[in-house]
VMD Tcl script that builds the backbone (N, CA, C; Angstrom):
set m [mol new atoms 534]
animate dup $m
set s [atomselect $m all]
$s set {name element resname resid chain x y z} {
  {N N MET 1 A -1.215 19.236 -100.870}
  {CA C MET 1 A -1.143 17.673 -100.291}
  {C C MET 1 A 0.468 17.820 -99.937}
  {N N THR 2 A 1.265 18.633 -100.562}
  {CA C THR 2 A 2.768 18.626 -100.474}
  {C C THR 2 A 2.976 19.260 -99.005}
  {N N GLN 3 A 2.196 20.148 -98.472}
  {CA C GLN 3 A 2.254 20.726 -97.381}
  {C C GLN 3 A 1.906 19.841 -96.500}
  {N N HIS 4 A 0.799 19.045 -96.415}
  {CA C HIS 4 A 0.505 17.993 -95.453}
  {C C HIS 4 A 1.355 16.987 -95.344}
  {N N ILE 5 A 2.330 16.492 -96.356}
  {CA C ILE 5 A 3.435 15.829 -96.395}
  {C C ILE 5 A 4.477 16.228 -95.525}
  {N N ALA 6 A 4.762 17.620 -95.854}
  {CA C ALA 6 A 5.639 18.187 -95.119}
  {C C ALA 6 A 5.906 18.294 -93.780}
  {N N SER 7 A 4.431 18.462 -93.023}
  {CA C SER 7 A 4.260 18.611 -91.508}
  {C C SER 7 A 4.009 17.448 -91.169}
  {N N SER 8 A 3.957 16.204 -91.706}
  {CA C SER 8 A 4.062 14.977 -90.996}
  {C C SER 8 A 5.522 14.461 -90.899}
  {N N ARG 9 A 6.691 15.064 -91.358}
  {CA C ARG 9 A 7.892 14.510 -91.086}
  {C C ARG 9 A 8.211 15.190 -89.750}
  {N N PRO 10 A 8.998 14.148 -89.111}
  {CA C PRO 10 A 9.575 14.811 -87.775}
  {C C PRO 10 A 10.340 16.053 -87.431}
  {N N ASP 11 A 10.967 16.276 -88.654}
  {CA C ASP 11 A 11.929 17.694 -88.456}
  {C C ASP 11 A 11.272 18.670 -89.287}
  {N N SER 12 A 9.967 18.556 -89.636}
  {CA C SER 12 A 9.399 19.831 -90.353}
  {C C SER 12 A 9.241 20.789 -89.622}
  {N N PRO 13 A 9.551 22.280 -90.041}
  {CA C PRO 13 A 9.575 23.280 -89.340}
  {C C PRO 13 A 8.181 23.741 -88.687}
  {N N VAL 14 A 7.148 23.253 -89.242}
  {CA C VAL 14 A 5.724 23.463 -88.598}
  {C C VAL 14 A 5.555 22.345 -87.364}
  {N N ARG 15 A 6.101 21.401 -87.470}
  {CA C ARG 15 A 6.149 20.275 -86.268}
  {C C ARG 15 A 7.021 21.102 -85.315}
  {N N ARG 16 A 8.033 21.443 -85.459}
  {CA C ARG 16 A 8.923 22.063 -84.544}
  {C C ARG 16 A 8.487 23.355 -83.920}
  {N N ALA 17 A 7.899 24.177 -84.807}
  {CA C ALA 17 A 6.865 25.275 -84.052}
  {C C ALA 17 A 5.905 24.859 -83.138}
  {N N LEU 18 A 5.114 24.015 -83.713}
  {CA C LEU 18 A 3.994 23.636 -82.735}
  {C C LEU 18 A 4.567 22.862 -81.401}
  {N N GLY 19 A 5.590 22.234 -81.419}
  {CA C GLY 19 A 6.383 21.552 -80.499}
  {C C GLY 19 A 6.686 22.731 -79.199}
  {N N TRP 20 A 7.386 23.829 -79.844}
  {CA C TRP 20 A 7.890 24.862 -79.081}
  {C C TRP 20 A 6.704 25.711 -78.571}
  {N N MET 21 A 5.653 25.935 -79.226}
  {CA C MET 21 A 4.505 26.656 -78.944}
  {C C MET 21 A 3.821 25.828 -77.723}
  {N N GLY 22 A 3.754 24.383 -77.886}
  {CA C GLY 22 A 3.045 23.699 -76.827}
  {C C GLY 22 A 3.708 23.536 -75.512}
  {N N ALA 23 A 5.068 23.782 -75.668}
  {CA C ALA 23 A 5.919 23.459 -74.570}
  {C C ALA 23 A 5.906 25.146 -73.806}
  {N N ALA 24 A 5.737 26.049 -74.847}
  {CA C ALA 24 A 5.889 27.476 -74.007}
  {C C ALA 24 A 4.316 27.547 -73.535}
  {N N THR 25 A 3.391 27.033 -73.892}
  {CA C THR 25 A 2.147 27.374 -73.309}
  {C C THR 25 A 2.013 26.362 -71.948}
  {N N ALA 26 A 2.746 25.601 -72.103}
  {CA C ALA 26 A 2.406 24.601 -70.842}
  {C C ALA 26 A 3.405 25.412 -69.692}
  {N N ALA 27 A 4.416 26.025 -70.178}
  {CA C ALA 27 A 5.249 26.757 -69.122}
  {C C ALA 27 A 4.671 27.912 -68.557}
  {N N LEU 28 A 3.936 28.624 -69.603}
  {CA C LEU 28 A 3.216 29.814 -69.145}
  {C C LEU 28 A 2.079 29.284 -68.248}
  {N N LEU 29 A 1.398 28.494 -68.394}
  {CA C LEU 29 A 0.339 27.983 -67.633}
  {C C LEU 29 A 0.577 27.327 -66.237}
  {N N ALA 30 A 1.969 26.804 -66.353}
  {CA C ALA 30 A 2.318 26.584 -65.052}
  {C C ALA 30 A 2.846 27.602 -64.214}
  {N N ALA 31 A 3.381 28.629 -64.709}
  {CA C ALA 31 A 3.877 29.737 -64.041}
  {C C ALA 31 A 2.571 30.591 -63.540}
  {N N CYS 32 A 1.515 30.601 -64.281}
  {CA C CYS 32 A 0.229 31.421 -63.643}
  {C C CYS 32 A -0.549 30.687 -62.965}
  {N N ALA 33 A -0.366 29.468 -62.824}
  {CA C ALA 33 A -1.248 28.808 -61.972}
  {C C ALA 33 A -0.939 29.039 -60.303}
  {N N THR 34 A -2.138 29.031 -59.745}
  {CA C THR 34 A -1.768 29.236 -58.261}
  {C C THR 34 A -1.226 28.200 -57.606}
  {N N PRO 35 A -0.193 28.255 -56.624}
  {CA C PRO 35 A 0.418 27.343 -56.266}
  {C C PRO 35 A -0.448 26.428 -55.313}
  {N N PRO 36 A -0.179 25.111 -55.146}
  {CA C PRO 36 A -0.892 24.367 -54.524}
  {C C PRO 36 A -1.481 24.854 -52.890}
  {N N ALA 37 A -2.333 24.774 -52.394}
  {CA C ALA 37 A -2.731 25.239 -51.060}
  {C C ALA 37 A -1.627 24.489 -50.066}
  {N N PRO 38 A -1.307 25.080 -49.373}
  {CA C PRO 38 A -0.394 24.470 -48.202}
  {C C PRO 38 A -0.981 23.465 -47.454}
  {N N GLN 39 A -0.617 21.990 -47.235}
  {CA C GLN 39 A -1.092 21.274 -46.710}
  {C C GLN 39 A -0.970 21.428 -45.039}
  {N N PRO 40 A -2.086 21.280 -44.322}
  {CA C PRO 40 A -1.879 21.598 -42.810}
  {C C PRO 40 A -0.886 20.740 -42.393}
  {N N PRO 41 A -0.026 20.863 -41.492}
  {CA C PRO 41 A 0.787 19.968 -40.688}
  {C C PRO 41 A -0.127 18.849 -40.283}
  {N N ALA 42 A 0.680 17.788 -40.256}
  {CA C ALA 42 A 0.175 16.614 -39.756}
  {C C ALA 42 A 0.097 16.645 -38.335}
  {N N PRO 43 A -1.179 16.334 -37.620}
  {CA C PRO 43 A -1.474 16.372 -36.198}
  {C C PRO 43 A -0.312 15.713 -35.621}
  {N N VAL 44 A 0.262 16.425 -34.473}
  {CA C VAL 44 A 1.129 15.742 -33.660}
  {C C VAL 44 A 0.437 14.741 -32.411}
  {N N VAL 45 A 0.588 13.542 -32.440}
  {CA C VAL 45 A -0.035 12.639 -31.519}
  {C C VAL 45 A 0.816 12.671 -30.608}
  {N N VAL 46 A 0.424 13.165 -29.346}
  {CA C VAL 46 A 1.287 13.259 -28.148}
  {C C VAL 46 A 0.495 11.907 -27.109}
  {N N ALA 47 A 1.457 11.119 -26.912}
  {CA C ALA 47 A 0.951 10.032 -26.135}
  {C C ALA 47 A 0.706 10.501 -24.554}
  {N N PRO 48 A -0.395 10.267 -23.992}
  {CA C PRO 48 A -0.758 10.473 -22.598}
  {C C PRO 48 A 0.192 10.069 -21.827}
  {N N PRO 49 A 0.558 11.075 -20.639}
  {CA C PRO 49 A 1.828 10.526 -19.808}
  {C C PRO 49 A 1.349 9.020 -19.281}
  {N N PRO 50 A 2.429 8.358 -19.011}
  {CA C PRO 50 A 2.066 7.003 -18.478}
  {C C PRO 50 A 1.276 7.087 -17.193}
  {N N ALA 51 A 0.285 6.294 -16.917}
  {CA C ALA 51 A -0.440 6.062 -15.828}
  {C C ALA 51 A 0.606 5.828 -14.442}
  {N N PRO 52 A 0.558 6.634 -13.345}
  {CA C PRO 52 A 1.518 6.202 -12.261}
  {C C PRO 52 A 1.399 4.794 -11.693}
  {N N ALA 53 A 2.188 4.206 -11.460}
  {CA C ALA 53 A 2.286 2.724 -11.245}
  {C C ALA 53 A 1.336 2.802 -9.804}
  {N N PRO 54 A 0.290 1.849 -9.695}
  {CA C PRO 54 A -0.147 1.732 -8.679}
  {C C PRO 54 A 0.412 1.373 -7.379}
  {N N ALA 55 A 0.128 2.182 -6.404}
  {CA C ALA 55 A 0.770 2.241 -4.984}
  {C C ALA 55 A 0.603 0.758 -4.425}
  {N N ALA 56 A 1.802 0.297 -3.954}
  {CA C ALA 56 A 1.893 -0.812 -3.340}
  {C C ALA 56 A 0.732 -0.912 -1.933}
  {N N GLN 57 A -0.505 -1.707 -2.153}
  {CA C GLN 57 A -1.336 -1.698 -1.186}
  {C C GLN 57 A -0.801 -2.271 0.034}
  {N N GLU 58 A -0.518 -1.703 1.215}
  {CA C GLU 58 A -0.541 -2.246 2.499}
  {C C GLU 58 A -1.762 -3.041 2.761}
  {N N PRO 59 A -1.396 -4.346 3.217}
  {CA C PRO 59 A -2.428 -5.210 3.818}
  {C C PRO 59 A -3.190 -4.353 4.883}
  {N N GLN 60 A -4.571 -4.383 5.027}
  {CA C GLN 60 A -5.243 -3.737 5.848}
  {C C GLN 60 A -5.200 -4.627 7.408}
  {N N PRO 61 A -5.133 -3.984 8.548}
  {CA C PRO 61 A -5.182 -4.838 9.781}
  {C C PRO 61 A -6.727 -5.477 9.820}
  {N N SER 62 A -6.449 -6.724 10.237}
  {CA C SER 62 A -7.956 -7.427 10.311}
  {C C SER 62 A -8.645 -7.051 11.737}
  {N N LEU 63 A -7.975 -6.814 12.554}
  {CA C LEU 63 A -8.468 -6.424 14.054}
  {C C LEU 63 A -8.052 -4.932 14.151}
  {N N VAL 64 A -8.915 -4.070 14.550}
  {CA C VAL 64 A -8.598 -2.511 14.875}
  {C C VAL 64 A -9.191 -2.003 16.098}
  {N N SER 65 A -8.271 -1.197 16.959}
  {CA C SER 65 A -8.786 -0.625 18.079}
  {C C SER 65 A -8.866 0.991 17.805}
  {N N GLN 66 A -10.120 1.446 18.467}
  {CA C GLN 66 A -10.386 2.886 18.177}
  {C C GLN 66 A -10.118 3.354 19.617}
  {N N ALA 67 A -9.198 2.923 20.094}
  {CA C ALA 67 A -8.526 3.572 21.548}
  {C C ALA 67 A -8.090 4.726 21.391}
  {N N ALA 68 A -7.930 5.870 22.149}
  {CA C ALA 68 A -7.463 7.009 21.926}
  {C C ALA 68 A -6.108 7.321 22.734}
  {N N SER 69 A -6.075 6.352 23.701}
  {CA C SER 69 A -4.835 6.460 24.623}
  {C C SER 69 A -4.374 5.092 25.135}
  {N N PRO 70 A -3.204 5.026 25.558}
  {CA C PRO 70 A -2.677 3.791 25.924}
  {C C PRO 70 A -3.537 3.057 26.924}
  {N N LEU 71 A -4.114 3.819 27.874}
  {CA C LEU 71 A -4.896 3.222 29.022}
  {C C LEU 71 A -6.311 2.744 28.430}
  {N N GLU 72 A -6.684 3.302 27.412}
  {CA C GLU 72 A -7.984 2.553 26.604}
  {C C GLU 72 A -7.534 1.387 25.947}
  {N N TYR 73 A -6.312 1.555 25.197}
  {CA C TYR 73 A -5.893 0.340 24.479}
  {C C TYR 73 A -5.666 -0.791 25.439}
  {N N ARG 74 A -5.033 -0.364 26.529}
  {CA C ARG 74 A -4.876 -1.677 27.665}
  {C C ARG 74 A -6.047 -2.713 27.673}
  {N N LYS 75 A -7.120 -2.093 27.663}
  {CA C LYS 75 A -8.442 -3.054 27.682}
  {C C LYS 75 A -8.485 -3.796 26.332}
  {N N ASP 76 A -8.264 -3.198 25.313}
  {CA C ASP 76 A -8.331 -4.049 23.945}
  {C C ASP 76 A -7.334 -5.056 23.875}
  {N N GLY 77 A -6.044 -4.659 24.639}
  {CA C GLY 77 A -4.957 -5.693 24.613}
  {C C GLY 77 A -5.175 -6.946 25.521}
  {N N ALA 78 A -5.907 -6.456 26.454}
  {CA C ALA 78 A -6.072 -7.622 27.629}
  {C C ALA 78 A -7.323 -8.457 27.009}
  {N N ARG 79 A -8.113 -7.877 26.281}
  {CA C ARG 79 A -9.390 -8.732 25.947}
  {C C ARG 79 A -8.831 -9.783 24.721}
  {N N HIS 80 A -7.806 -8.977 24.047}
  {CA C HIS 80 A -7.317 -9.852 22.913}
  {C C HIS 80 A -6.465 -11.073 23.386}
  {N N ILE 81 A -5.579 -10.727 24.437}
  {CA C ILE 81 A -4.800 -12.012 25.123}
  {C C ILE 81 A -5.801 -13.150 25.428}
  {N N TYR 82 A -6.937 -12.451 26.228}
  {CA C TYR 82 A -8.009 -13.411 26.764}
  {C C TYR 82 A -8.700 -14.411 25.550}
  {N N GLU 83 A -8.952 -13.768 24.709}
  {CA C GLU 83 A -9.460 -14.542 23.429}
  {C C GLU 83 A -8.799 -15.541 22.921}
  {N N ARG 84 A -7.344 -15.164 22.808}
  {CA C ARG 84 A -6.425 -16.173 22.498}
  {C C ARG 84 A -5.906 -17.284 23.322}
  {N N ASN 85 A -6.236 -17.015 24.560}
  {CA C ASN 85 A -5.759 -18.036 25.709}
  {C C ASN 85 A -7.103 -18.276 26.497}
  {N N ALA 86 A -8.150 -18.370 25.988}
  {CA C ALA 86 A -9.214 -18.793 26.906}
  {C C ALA 86 A -9.146 -19.641 27.736}
  {N N ASN 87 A -8.296 -20.930 27.340}
  {CA C ASN 87 A -8.350 -22.401 28.360}
  {C C ASN 87 A -6.974 -22.204 29.272}
  {N N ARG 88 A -6.377 -20.811 29.297}
  {CA C ARG 88 A -5.536 -20.810 30.191}
  {C C ARG 88 A -5.807 -19.437 31.315}
  {N N ILE 89 A -6.946 -18.878 31.097}
  {CA C ILE 89 A -7.372 -17.852 31.981}
  {C C ILE 89 A -7.953 -18.374 33.265}
  {N N TYR 90 A -7.432 -17.924 34.472}
  {CA C TYR 90 A -7.948 -18.383 35.709}
  {C C TYR 90 A -9.183 -18.155 35.636}
  {N N LYS 91 A -10.016 -18.934 36.180}
  {CA C LYS 91 A -11.443 -18.531 36.455}
  {C C LYS 91 A -11.822 -18.172 37.932}
  {N N GLY 92 A -12.483 -17.050 38.017}
  {CA C GLY 92 A -13.063 -16.781 39.492}
  {C C GLY 92 A -11.793 -15.662 40.113}
  {N N GLN 93 A -11.818 -15.687 41.490}
  {CA C GLN 93 A -11.027 -14.797 42.154}
  {C C GLN 93 A -9.582 -15.638 42.419}
  {N N LEU 94 A -8.513 -15.106 42.360}
  {CA C LEU 94 A -7.172 -15.518 42.388}
  {C C LEU 94 A -6.857 -16.121 43.750}
  {N N PRO 95 A -6.230 -16.928 44.064}
  {CA C PRO 95 A -5.757 -17.187 45.441}
  {C C PRO 95 A -4.839 -16.196 46.074}
  {N N PRO 96 A -4.849 -16.015 47.595}
  {CA C PRO 96 A -4.211 -14.948 48.181}
  {C C PRO 96 A -2.655 -14.813 47.818}
  {N N LEU 97 A -1.833 -16.071 47.256}
  {CA C LEU 97 A -0.612 -15.940 47.240}
  {C C LEU 97 A -0.429 -16.353 45.657}
  {N N MET 98 A 0.454 -15.502 44.926}
  {CA C MET 98 A 0.609 -15.876 43.585}
  {C C MET 98 A 1.886 -16.380 43.440}
  {N N HIS 99 A 1.858 -17.339 42.505}
  {CA C HIS 99 A 3.225 -17.818 42.002}
  {C C HIS 99 A 4.194 -16.859 41.370}
  {N N ALA 100 A 3.563 -15.877 40.759}
  {CA C ALA 100 A 4.494 -14.633 40.025}
  {C C ALA 100 A 3.491 -13.750 39.769}
  {N N VAL 101 A 4.209 -12.267 39.918}
  {CA C VAL 101 A 3.364 -11.140 39.430}
  {C C VAL 101 A 4.487 -10.409 38.483}
  {N N GLY 102 A 4.261 -9.987 37.446}
  {CA C GLY 102 A 4.934 -9.261 36.404}
  {C C GLY 102 A 4.365 -8.040 35.748}
  {N N VAL 103 A 5.147 -7.077 35.467}
  {CA C VAL 103 A 4.629 -5.993 34.973}
  {C C VAL 103 A 5.252 -5.805 33.716}
  {N N LEU 104 A 4.479 -5.874 32.495}
  {CA C LEU 104 A 5.263 -5.950 31.068}
  {C C LEU 104 A 4.580 -4.737 30.363}
  {N N GLN 105 A 5.614 -4.118 29.756}
  {CA C GLN 105 A 5.326 -3.011 28.724}
  {C C GLN 105 A 5.132 -3.685 27.308}
  {N N VAL 106 A 4.161 -3.530 26.655}
  {CA C VAL 106 A 4.006 -4.121 25.354}
  {C C VAL 106 A 3.852 -2.843 24.204}
  {N N GLU 107 A 4.816 -2.971 23.227}
  {CA C GLU 107 A 4.646 -1.934 22.232}
  {C C GLU 107 A 4.113 -2.414 20.845}
  {N N VAL 108 A 3.025 -1.966 20.411}
  {CA C VAL 108 A 2.545 -2.496 19.293}
  {C C VAL 108 A 2.451 -1.400 18.109}
  {N N ASP 109 A 2.974 -1.901 17.017}
  {CA C ASP 109 A 2.961 -0.996 15.731}
  {C C ASP 109 A 1.555 -0.765 15.183}
  {N N ARG 110 A 1.538 0.006 14.051}
  {CA C ARG 110 A 0.431 0.540 13.451}
  {C C ARG 110 A -0.551 -0.592 12.922}
  {N N MET 111 A 0.276 -2.013 12.480}
  {CA C MET 111 A -0.614 -2.987 12.081}
  {C C MET 111 A -0.880 -3.996 13.157}
  {N N GLY 112 A -0.566 -3.673 14.283}
  {CA C GLY 112 A -1.076 -4.522 15.359}
  {C C GLY 112 A -0.043 -5.733 15.855}
  {N N ASN 113 A 1.335 -5.508 15.137}
  {CA C ASN 113 A 2.233 -6.356 15.408}
  {C C ASN 113 A 3.052 -5.923 16.787}
  {N N VAL 114 A 3.580 -6.957 17.438}
  {CA C VAL 114 A 4.384 -6.679 18.768}
  {C C VAL 114 A 5.731 -6.339 18.324}
  {N N SER 115 A 6.024 -4.935 18.599}
  {CA C SER 115 A 7.379 -4.560 18.132}
  {C C SER 115 A 8.456 -4.735 19.313}
  {N N GLN 116 A 8.185 -4.630 20.578}
  {CA C GLN 116 A 8.966 -4.483 21.840}
  {C C GLN 116 A 8.291 -5.183 22.919}
  {N N LEU 117 A 8.867 -5.699 23.806}
  {CA C LEU 117 A 8.437 -6.099 25.242}
  {C C LEU 117 A 9.490 -5.679 26.070}
  {N N ASN 118 A 9.000 -4.861 27.282}
  {CA C ASN 118 A 9.874 -4.308 28.287}
  {C C ASN 118 A 9.380 -4.669 29.822}
  {N N TRP 119 A 10.142 -5.460 30.305}
  {CA C TRP 119 A 9.674 -5.708 31.839}
  {C C TRP 119 A 10.128 -4.530 32.696}
  {N N MET 120 A 8.924 -4.135 33.184}
  {CA C MET 120 A 8.785 -2.999 34.091}
  {C C MET 120 A 9.130 -3.510 35.911}
  {N N ARG 121 A 8.633 -4.774 35.809}
  {CA C ARG 121 A 8.933 -5.545 37.058}
  {C C ARG 121 A 8.952 -7.066 36.598}
  {N N ALA 122 A 9.954 -7.527 36.420}
  {CA C ALA 122 A 10.254 -9.029 36.291}
  {C C ALA 122 A 9.966 -10.088 37.177}
  {N N PRO 123 A 9.384 -11.014 37.030}
  {CA C PRO 123 A 9.348 -12.134 37.932}
  {C C PRO 123 A 10.324 -12.991 37.646}
  {N N SER 124 A 11.778 -12.284 38.074}
  {CA C SER 124 A 12.834 -12.967 37.827}
  {C C SER 124 A 13.118 -14.353 38.606}
  {N N HIS 125 A 12.450 -14.560 39.728}
  {CA C HIS 125 A 12.689 -15.530 40.588}
  {C C HIS 125 A 11.819 -16.925 39.776}
  {N N VAL 126 A 11.274 -16.488 38.743}
  {CA C VAL 126 A 10.676 -17.640 38.001}
  {C C VAL 126 A 10.630 -17.478 36.369}
  {N N PRO 127 A 12.140 -17.653 35.961}
  {CA C PRO 127 A 12.367 -17.179 34.520}
  {C C PRO 127 A 11.523 -17.930 33.392}
  {N N GLU 128 A 11.103 -19.356 34.006}
  {CA C GLU 128 A 10.291 -19.795 33.000}
  {C C GLU 128 A 8.885 -19.283 32.622}
  {N N VAL 129 A 8.317 -18.564 33.759}
  {CA C VAL 129 A 7.421 -17.831 33.500}
  {C C VAL 129 A 7.332 -16.403 32.688}
  {N N MET 130 A 8.460 -15.974 32.967}
  {CA C MET 130 A 8.911 -14.845 32.165}
  {C C MET 130 A 8.811 -15.118 30.585}
  {N N ARG 131 A 9.361 -16.250 30.335}
  {CA C ARG 131 A 9.698 -16.746 28.981}
  {C C ARG 131 A 8.090 -17.039 28.398}
  {N N GLU 132 A 7.384 -17.613 29.339}
  {CA C GLU 132 A 6.017 -18.095 28.781}
  {C C GLU 132 A 4.948 -16.865 28.809}
  {N N ILE 133 A 5.061 -15.940 29.585}
  {CA C ILE 133 A 4.399 -14.551 29.285}
  {C C ILE 133 A 4.825 -14.055 27.843}
  {N N GLU 134 A 6.240 -13.780 27.725}
  {CA C GLU 134 A 6.609 -13.327 26.510}
  {C C GLU 134 A 6.248 -14.148 25.282}
  {N N ARG 135 A 6.231 -15.462 25.464}
  {CA C ARG 135 A 5.924 -16.131 24.370}
  {C C ARG 135 A 4.239 -16.027 24.193}
  {N N THR 136 A 3.556 -15.937 25.237}
  {CA C THR 136 A 2.225 -15.631 24.984}
  {C C THR 136 A 1.765 -14.462 24.295}
  {N N VAL 137 A 2.362 -13.327 24.694}
  {CA C VAL 137 A 2.123 -12.011 24.114}
  {C C VAL 137 A 2.506 -12.074 22.511}
  {N N ARG 138 A 3.748 -12.600 22.315}
  {CA C ARG 138 A 3.946 -12.660 21.026}
  {C C ARG 138 A 3.010 -13.677 20.021}
  {N N ALA 139 A 2.546 -14.930 20.730}
  {CA C ALA 139 A 1.824 -15.638 19.920}
  {C C ALA 139 A 0.383 -15.038 19.769}
  {N N ALA 140 A 0.076 -13.879 20.547}
  {CA C ALA 140 A -1.186 -13.265 20.328}
  {C C ALA 140 A -1.297 -12.424 19.229}
  {N N ALA 141 A -0.092 -12.116 18.514}
  {CA C ALA 141 A -0.054 -11.031 17.625}
  {C C ALA 141 A -0.681 -11.683 16.216}
  {N N PRO 142 A -1.367 -10.942 15.751}
  {CA C PRO 142 A -1.415 -9.279 15.555}
  {C C PRO 142 A -2.511 -9.021 16.602}
  {N N PHE 143 A -2.169 -7.839 17.424}
  {CA C PHE 143 A -3.094 -7.341 18.347}
  {C C PHE 143 A -4.052 -6.324 17.323}
  {N N PRO 144 A -5.182 -5.823 17.974}
  {CA C PRO 144 A -5.897 -5.032 17.214}
  {C C PRO 144 A -5.003 -3.732 17.080}
  {N N ALA 145 A -5.056 -3.185 15.735}
  {CA C ALA 145 A -4.196 -1.995 15.388}
  {C C ALA 145 A -4.613 -0.816 15.872}
  {N N PRO 146 A -3.745 0.006 16.636}
  {CA C PRO 146 A -4.242 1.253 17.238}
  {C C PRO 146 A -4.353 2.286 16.076}
  {N N VAL 147 A -5.413 2.270 15.378}
  {CA C VAL 147 A -5.646 3.181 14.200}
  {C C VAL 147 A -5.659 4.712 14.724}
  {N N ARG 148 A -6.066 5.075 15.510}
  {CA C ARG 148 A -6.175 6.439 16.312}
  {C C ARG 148 A -4.823 6.876 16.566}
  {N N MET 149 A -3.970 6.084 17.262}
  {CA C MET 149 A -2.724 6.620 17.777}
  {C C MET 149 A -1.498 6.357 16.850}
  {N N GLY 150 A -1.554 5.401 15.835}
  {CA C GLY 150 A -0.518 4.812 14.955}
  {C C GLY 150 A 0.280 3.896 15.433}
  {N N ARG 151 A 0.660 3.931 16.733}
  {CA C ARG 151 A 1.207 2.894 17.470}
  {C C ARG 151 A 1.004 3.044 18.938}
  {N N VAL 152 A 1.372 2.152 19.792}
  {CA C VAL 152 A 1.128 2.188 21.105}
  {C C VAL 152 A 1.920 1.443 22.004}
  {N N THR 153 A 2.310 2.048 23.248}
  {CA C THR 153 A 2.850 1.073 24.275}
  {C C THR 153 A 2.046 1.076 25.403}
  {N N TYR 154 A 1.626 -0.067 25.763}
  {CA C TYR 154 A 0.716 -0.126 27.063}
  {C C TYR 154 A 1.432 -0.918 28.068}
  {N N THR 155 A 0.989 -0.963 29.379}
  {CA C THR 155 A 1.528 -1.675 30.318}
  {C C THR 155 A 0.401 -2.566 30.986}
  {N N ASP 156 A 0.648 -3.772 31.381}
  {CA C ASP 156 A -0.387 -4.615 32.150}
  {C C ASP 156 A 0.342 -5.260 33.304}
  {N N VAL 157 A -0.333 -5.614 34.190}
  {CA C VAL 157 A 0.254 -6.430 35.164}
  {C C VAL 157 A -0.305 -8.154 34.873}
  {N N TRP 158 A 0.636 -9.042 35.052}
  {CA C TRP 158 A 0.493 -10.437 34.769}
  {C C TRP 158 A 0.341 -10.982 36.210}
  {N N LEU 159 A -0.814 -11.717 36.513}
  {CA C LEU 159 A -1.048 -12.345 37.655}
  {C C LEU 159 A -1.105 -13.928 37.452}
  {N N TRP 160 A 0.256 -14.688 37.824}
  {CA C TRP 160 A 0.248 -15.955 37.366}
  {C C TRP 160 A 0.019 -16.873 38.585}
  {N N ASP 161 A -0.747 -17.869 38.324}
  {CA C ASP 161 A -1.056 -18.868 39.277}
  {C C ASP 161 A 0.068 -19.925 39.167}
  {N N LYS 162 A 0.115 -20.768 40.127}
  {CA C LYS 162 A 1.184 -21.973 40.088}
  {C C LYS 162 A 0.456 -23.175 39.210}
  {N N SER 163 A -0.710 -22.978 38.960}
  {CA C SER 163 A -1.211 -23.786 37.861}
  {C C SER 163 A -0.950 -23.682 36.418}
  {N N GLY 164 A -0.247 -22.379 36.219}
  {CA C GLY 164 A 0.099 -22.074 34.951}
  {C C GLY 164 A -0.897 -21.320 34.354}
  {N N ASN 165 A -2.157 -20.947 34.967}
  {CA C ASN 165 A -3.197 -20.064 34.321}
  {C C ASN 165 A -2.981 -18.732 34.999}
  {N N PHE 166 A -3.451 -17.745 34.281}
  {CA C PHE 166 A -3.482 -16.209 34.418}
  {C C PHE 166 A -4.546 -15.469 34.520}
  {N N GLN 167 A -4.248 -14.149 35.074}
  {CA C GLN 167 A -5.339 -13.154 34.802}
  {C C GLN 167 A -4.377 -11.772 34.756}
  {N N LEU 168 A -5.076 -10.943 33.927}
  {CA C LEU 168 A -4.511 -9.728 33.776}
  {C C LEU 168 A -5.085 -8.789 34.641}
  {N N ASP 169 A -4.345 -7.867 35.392}
  {CA C ASP 169 A -4.913 -6.959 36.094}
  {C C ASP 169 A -6.145 -6.059 35.574}
  {N N THR 170 A -5.928 -5.710 34.158}
  {CA C THR 170 A -7.057 -4.977 33.482}
  {C C THR 170 A -8.429 -5.688 33.522}
  {N N LEU 171 A -8.432 -7.083 33.707}
  {CA C LEU 171 A -9.499 -7.738 33.607}
  {C C LEU 171 A -9.791 -8.842 34.629}
  {N N THR 172 A -8.937 -8.581 35.790}
  {CA C THR 172 A -9.017 -9.600 36.991}
  {C C THR 172 A -10.252 -9.670 37.660}
  {N N GLU 173 A -10.653 -10.800 38.225}
  {CA C GLU 173 A -11.855 -10.906 38.913}
  {C C GLU 173 A -11.571 -10.570 40.659}
  {N N GLY 174 A -10.259 -10.238 40.768}
  {CA C GLY 174 A -9.800 -10.088 42.051}
  {C C GLY 174 A -9.130 -11.091 42.723}
  {N N GLN 175 A -8.888 -10.844 44.140}
  {CA C GLN 175 A -8.066 -11.963 44.764}
  {C C GLN 175 A -8.904 -12.335 45.985}
  {N N ARG 176 A -8.896 -13.600 46.498}
  {CA C ARG 176 A -9.447 -14.103 47.522}
  {C C ARG 176 A -8.920 -13.704 48.813}
  {N N ARG 177 A -9.699 -13.390 49.823}
  {CA C ARG 177 A -8.879 -13.014 51.100}
  {C C ARG 177 A -8.626 -14.391 51.828}
  {N N LYS 178 A -7.780 -14.723 52.720}
  {CA C LYS 178 A -7.485 -15.927 53.410}
  {C C LYS 178 A -8.724 -16.739 53.831}
}
mol reanalyze $m
mol bondsrecalc $m
mol representation Tube
mol addrep $m
């Protein structure tokens, strides 16, 4: 019984020996244990590249011409001007004498906008007619877009009656003889 009492004291040699043995055993077991399996590296999350910004969509032309030459486009341009000015087209054959005759070059961009006007033969004796023809052409824009050519410069002859009505040579009904 005396021995049991001696080992229950905190500073007893038995208790100290057991403490050292326990610590040594724990250290020995720790040294012999296999190291923990290495953890696989965390997956690297790579964000997808940003989507390209949507290209600015150009408005599509509402009128399109499939003409492959300025001569073909001239008909589309004349029809377009006639459609926009139906009440100003001279009906029937023109009289033998015209108030004005002008030759105008019209440049149309790929969207059908008038980008330039150039008089080849200006009716300079009637500047008000020149201004009215130019105004009429610009007011008719946009013209059919010349999709096969990208842009076009075409020429037409304006036949102007003293009434203020006109015909274009491309679609003229001709002139009366005296």
